[in-house]
C-alpha positions as semicolon CSV with decimal commas, in nm:
position;residue;x (nm);y (nm);z (nm)
1;X;7,033;3,683;16,469
2;X;6,940;3,973;16,244
3;X;6,808;4,294;16,391
4;X;6,917;4,222;16,747
5;X;7,147;4,396;16,989
6;X;7,336;4,293;17,304
7;X;7,137;4,375;17,619
8;X;7,279;4,377;17,970
9;X;7,027;4,435;18,250
10;X;7,215;4,479;18,575
11;X;7,064;4,520;18,922
12;X;7,273;4,647;19,212
13;X;7,323;4,292;19,343
14;X;7,314;4,070;19,032
15;X;7,311;4,045;18,654
16;X;6,942;4,004;18,566
17;X;6,984;3,936;18,192
18;X;7,271;3,928;17,946
19;X;7,214;3,829;17,584
20;X;7,065;3,916;17,248
21;X;6,746;4,122;17,236
22;X;6,508;4,226;16,959
23;X;6,338;4,516;17,136
24;X;6,349;4,689;17,474
25;X;6,081;4,912;17,626
26;X;6,161;5,092;17,950
27;X;6,006;5,375;18,155
28;X;6,193;5,705;18,125
29;X;6,148;6,050;18,271
30;X;5,933;6,158;17,978
31;X;5,742;5,836;17,914
32;X;5,826;5,497;17,767
33;X;6,127;5,452;17,539
34;X;6,142;5,181;17,273
35;X;6,482;5,058;17,158
36;X;6,566;4,840;16,859
37;X;6,894;4,747;16,689
38;X;7,091;5,038;16,538
39;X;6,929;5,295;16,768
40;X;7,085;5,638;16,792
41;X;7,337;5,649;17,084
42;X;7,188;5,789;17,404
43;X;7,234;5,793;17,780
44;X;6,913;5,852;17,974
45;X;6,746;5,804;18,311
46;X;6,537;5,500;18,397
47;X;6,223;5,551;18,607
48;X;6,057;5,293;18,827
49;X;5,804;5,094;18,630
50;X;5,755;4,800;18,400
51;X;6,042;4,683;18,181
52;X;5,967;4,478;17,868
53;X;6,214;4,311;17,635
54;X;6,167;4,068;17,348
55;X;6,398;3,768;17,306
56;X;6,337;3,510;17,031
57;X;5,991;3,656;16,969
58;X;5,884;3,622;17,334
59;X;5,822;3,922;17,561
60;X;5,977;3,914;17,907
61;X;5,872;4,146;18,187
62;X;6,025;4,290;18,502
63;X;5,965;4,552;18,767
64;X;6,254;4,801;18,774
65;X;6,352;5,084;19,002
66;X;6,526;5,407;18,907
67;X;6,855;5,388;18,723
68;X;7,033;5,467;18,396
69;X;7,036;5,331;18,042
70;X;7,325;5,354;17,796
71;X;7,227;5,288;17,435
72;X;7,451;5,240;17,132
73;X;7,380;5,089;16,791
74;X;7,508;4,744;16,898
75;X;7,439;4,721;17,273
76;X;7,230;4,854;17,561
77;X;7,329;4,854;17,927
78;X;7,047;4,911;18,176
79;X;7,154;4,972;18,537
80;X;6,890;4,974;18,811
81;X;6,886;4,943;19,186
82;X;6,637;4,655;19,166
83;X;6,507;4,435;18,883
84;X;6,254;4,159;18,955
85;X;6,049;3,919;18,746
86;X;5,676;3,935;18,833
87;X;5,672;3,574;18,957
88;X;5,959;3,649;19,199
89;X;5,770;3,927;19,379
90;X;5,610;3,843;19,714
91;X;5,271;4,017;19,689
92;X;5,209;4,011;20,066
93;X;5,547;4,166;20,135
94;X;5,489;4,435;19,869
95;X;5,145;4,516;20,020
96;X;5,298;4,544;20,368
97;X;5,571;4,772;20,231
98;X;5,310;4,991;20,066
99;X;5,107;5,020;20,388
100;X;5,419;5,101;20,595
101;X;5,526;5,371;20,350
102;X;5,176;5,524;20,342
103;X;5,172;5,534;20,723
104;X;5,518;5,697;20,734
105;X;5,402;5,964;20,488
106;X;5,125;6,062;20,733
107;X;5,389;6,133;20,998
108;X;5,618;6,433;21,026
109;X;5,951;6,365;20,857
110;X;6,261;6,546;20,743
111;X;6,288;6,618;20,371
112;X;6,540;6,335;20,334
113;X;6,311;6,089;20,514
114;X;6,015;6,204;20,303
115;X;6,197;6,133;19,975
116;X;6,317;5,797;20,103
117;X;5,962;5,704;20,209
118;X;5,822;5,825;19,875
119;X;6,074;5,598;19,695
120;X;5,965;5,303;19,913
121;X;5,601;5,366;19,825
122;X;5,677;5,397;19,452
123;X;5,877;5,073;19,455
124;X;5,600;4,883;19,638
125;X;5,326;5,015;19,410
126;X;5,530;4,932;19,099
127;X;5,593;4,576;19,222
128;X;5,220;4,528;19,282
129;X;5,125;4,672;18,941
130;X;5,370;4,452;18,747
131;X;5,269;4,143;18,943
132;X;4,899;4,210;18,883
133;X;4,956;4,236;18,508
134;X;5,173;3,928;18,459
135;X;5,111;3,670;18,731
136;X;4,805;3,447;18,705
């Protein structure tokens, strides 16, 4: 395959995808990053959001949490705590998670608890957004 690179998408508990890829778009600290074959080498942070990657001309989508991305000219390794396809996300569970996190944020918490709760809320909202866009 011309103009492809090896892509490994790895969640904390499983390998989500391993194979050739034509293009990868992921959320970074300063906006979306687009990666194609022969990209300049880079290591960067991954933000929670929507992940898109094109294989054999078809776009695939996933909800990702924070992590890291290593990019070279021939391969990309994306490491995230969670990676989920939109059709795998339980919308009711994500809504319940969102409501629980919002309720916790209204309560007094330590700084550590606040950041943990904020991460829970971000993850739930991201899961709902990606599901809304890609599940009929």
